[in-house]
C-alpha positions as CSV (number, residue, x, y, z in Angstrom):
1,M,90.6,90.9,92.1
2,A,92.4,88.0,94.1
3,V,95.7,87.0,94.7
4,S,95.5,83.6,93.2
5,E,93.8,85.7,90.0
6,R,96.8,87.8,89.4
7,G,100.1,87.0,87.4
8,P,103.5,86.7,89.1
9,R,103.9,89.9,88.1
10,E,101.0,91.5,89.2
11,R,101.5,89.7,92.2
12,M,105.0,91.0,92.9
13,V,103.7,94.8,92.6
14,F,100.3,93.9,95.4
15,S,103.1,92.7,97.4
16,A,105.3,95.4,97.0
17,A,102.9,97.9,97.8
18,Q,101.2,96.3,100.7
19,L,105.0,95.6,102.4
20,I,106.1,99.1,101.7
21,R,102.4,99.8,103.3
22,R,103.8,98.2,106.2
23,D,107.5,98.6,106.9
24,G,108.7,101.7,104.1
25,V,110.7,101.5,101.7
26,T,114.0,100.5,103.1
27,A,113.2,97.8,105.0
28,T,111.3,96.1,102.3
29,G,114.2,94.1,100.2
30,M,113.5,92.4,97.2
31,R,113.6,88.6,98.5
32,E,110.5,89.5,100.6
33,V,109.3,90.7,97.9
34,A,109.4,87.6,96.6
35,A,108.7,85.3,98.9
36,H,105.4,87.2,99.6
37,A,104.4,87.0,96.5
38,G,105.0,83.4,96.3
39,A,107.1,84.0,93.3
40,P,110.6,82.6,92.3
41,R,113.1,84.5,93.2
42,G,114.4,84.9,90.0
43,S,111.5,86.1,88.6
44,L,112.6,89.8,90.2
45,Q,115.2,90.5,87.4
46,H,113.0,89.0,84.2
47,Y,110.3,91.6,85.2
48,F,111.9,94.3,86.9
49,P,115.2,94.7,85.1
50,G,115.3,98.4,86.7
51,G,115.6,96.3,89.9
52,K,114.2,97.8,92.8
53,E,113.4,101.4,92.6
54,Q,111.2,100.0,89.8
55,L,109.5,97.8,91.7
56,V,108.9,100.5,94.5
57,N,107.9,103.1,91.7
58,E,105.2,100.5,90.5
59,A,104.0,99.7,93.4
60,V,103.3,103.5,93.8
61,A,101.6,103.5,90.7
62,W,99.3,101.2,91.7
63,A,98.6,102.6,94.6
64,G,97.4,105.5,93.0
65,R,95.4,103.4,90.7
66,Y,94.0,101.9,93.4
67,A,92.9,104.4,95.8
68,A,91.7,106.5,92.8
69,G,89.4,103.6,92.0
70,R,87.9,103.6,95.4
71,V,86.3,106.7,95.4
72,A,83.8,105.4,92.9
73,R,83.2,103.0,95.4
74,F,82.5,105.5,98.3
75,L,80.2,107.6,96.1
76,A,78.3,104.3,95.7
77,A,78.1,103.7,99.4
78,L,76.3,107.6,99.5
79,S,72.5,107.5,99.5
80,E,72.8,110.9,99.0
81,P,76.6,111.9,98.0
82,T,78.0,115.5,99.7
83,P,81.6,116.6,100.4
84,S,81.7,115.4,104.2
85,G,79.9,112.0,103.6
86,L,82.8,111.4,100.3
87,F,85.6,112.1,103.5
88,A,83.8,110.3,106.0
89,E,83.9,107.4,103.5
90,M,87.5,107.6,102.5
91,V,88.6,108.1,106.3
92,R,85.8,105.0,107.1
93,Q,88.7,102.7,105.0
94,W,91.2,102.9,107.2
95,T,89.5,103.5,110.5
96,D,87.9,99.8,109.5
97,E,91.0,98.6,109.2
98,Y,92.9,99.8,112.0
99,R,90.1,98.4,113.8
100,A,90.1,94.9,112.3
101,S,93.2,94.5,112.0
102,G,95.8,97.1,114.3
103,F,97.7,100.0,112.6
104,E,100.6,98.2,111.2
105,G,99.6,99.7,107.7
106,G,99.6,103.1,106.0
107,C,99.9,104.7,102.7
108,P,102.5,103.3,100.7
109,V,102.8,106.3,98.6
110,A,103.1,108.5,101.8
111,A,105.9,105.6,102.4
112,A,107.8,105.9,99.4
113,T,107.7,109.6,99.3
114,V,109.2,109.5,103.2
115,D,111.6,106.9,102.0
116,C,112.6,107.9,98.7
117,A,111.8,112.0,97.6
118,Q,115.3,113.4,98.1
119,S,117.2,110.2,96.9
120,T,115.6,108.8,93.9
121,D,114.1,111.6,91.3
122,S,111.5,108.5,89.4
123,T,110.2,107.3,92.6
124,R,109.3,111.2,93.6
125,G,107.7,111.0,90.2
126,A,105.9,108.1,90.5
127,A,105.0,109.7,94.2
128,A,103.5,112.7,93.0
129,D,101.8,111.4,89.8
130,A,99.7,109.4,92.6
131,F,98.6,111.9,94.6
132,A,97.5,113.9,91.0
133,R,96.1,110.5,90.4
134,W,94.1,110.2,93.5
135,T,92.9,113.9,93.7
136,R,91.4,114.0,90.3
137,P,89.0,112.0,90.6
138,V,87.7,113.6,94.4
139,G,88.1,117.1,92.7
140,E,85.7,115.4,89.9
141,A,83.4,114.5,92.3
142,L,83.3,117.7,94.3
143,T,82.1,119.4,91.1
144,D,79.4,117.1,90.2
145,M,78.1,117.9,94.1
146,G,78.3,121.2,93.3
147,V,81.8,122.9,94.4
148,P,83.0,125.3,91.5
149,A,85.3,123.3,89.9
150,E,88.1,126.2,90.5
151,R,87.7,125.1,94.4
152,A,87.5,121.6,93.8
153,E,90.4,120.8,93.3
154,S,91.5,123.0,96.1
155,L,89.7,120.7,98.4
156,A,90.5,117.3,96.9
157,T,94.0,118.5,98.1
158,L,92.9,119.5,101.6
159,M,91.4,116.5,102.0
160,I,94.2,114.1,100.6
161,S,96.1,115.9,102.7
162,A,94.2,116.1,105.8
163,L,94.2,112.3,105.6
164,E,97.7,111.6,105.4
165,G,98.2,113.6,108.2
166,A,95.8,111.7,110.1
167,L,97.4,108.1,108.8
168,L,100.5,108.8,110.1
169,I,99.3,110.6,113.5
170,A,96.6,107.6,114.0
171,R,99.6,105.1,113.6
172,T,101.9,106.5,116.0
173,E,99.6,106.9,118.7
174,R,98.0,103.8,118.4
175,D,94.6,105.0,118.4
176,E,92.5,106.6,115.4
177,R,91.5,110.0,117.2
178,A,93.4,111.5,114.5
179,L,90.9,110.5,112.1
180,T,87.9,110.7,113.4
181,T,88.7,114.0,114.3
182,V,89.3,115.0,111.0
183,A,86.3,113.5,108.7
184,R,84.1,115.6,112.0
185,E,86.6,119.1,111.7
186,L,86.8,119.2,108.4
187,G,83.0,117.9,107.5
188,P,81.5,121.3,107.7
189,L,84.3,123.5,105.8
190,L,84.0,120.5,102.7
191,D,80.3,120.9,102.5
192,A,80.2,124.8,102.6
193,G,82.1,125.0,99.5
194,V,78.8,123.7,97.7
195,Q,77.3,126.5,95.8
196,R,73.6,126.6,96.0
197,P,71.4,127.3,92.7
198,S,70.0,130.7,93.5
199,P,66.1,130.8,93.8
200,G,64.7,130.9,90.5
201,G,67.7,130.6,88.7
């Protein structure tokens, strides 16, 4: 959905997510969100009576939905879906962004977790829900590829954890090395989780 097609409330949630992924929660002010969204400052109180905490939580929830929705697109890009191929597509989203526009942005869910997990229970809960929402379709995709269900959730958690850690290192180093490394090194392990049907089975 193009930014212009969003209503004021949606634009502010989207803008909050973009600013949080770049600057973190603490450095993202309500005025900056309104300006980024092109929304009247007075509309913040109207749409977000719970203030910044509510806006941050909704931005985190949006990010979780967005990440979950991307999984289907990644799968569609693969002529023959494999666990390593899916993970490579997840990583490629970020290497493409960093090559195109630099290393300014990260995951807004991770940023909110770092800034607020110890101080704001509702944001910690929103972040946990966002990660769970993202993990679910990854696990389901792995199951569809032949990974046993009891293993798929663990591997999905591993994939997301490795990606989040690599993003942190990539932004710190201003280099995509960590991202390409996790894709290369985890690929064989992920593919080994697929159980092939036994001959004649």
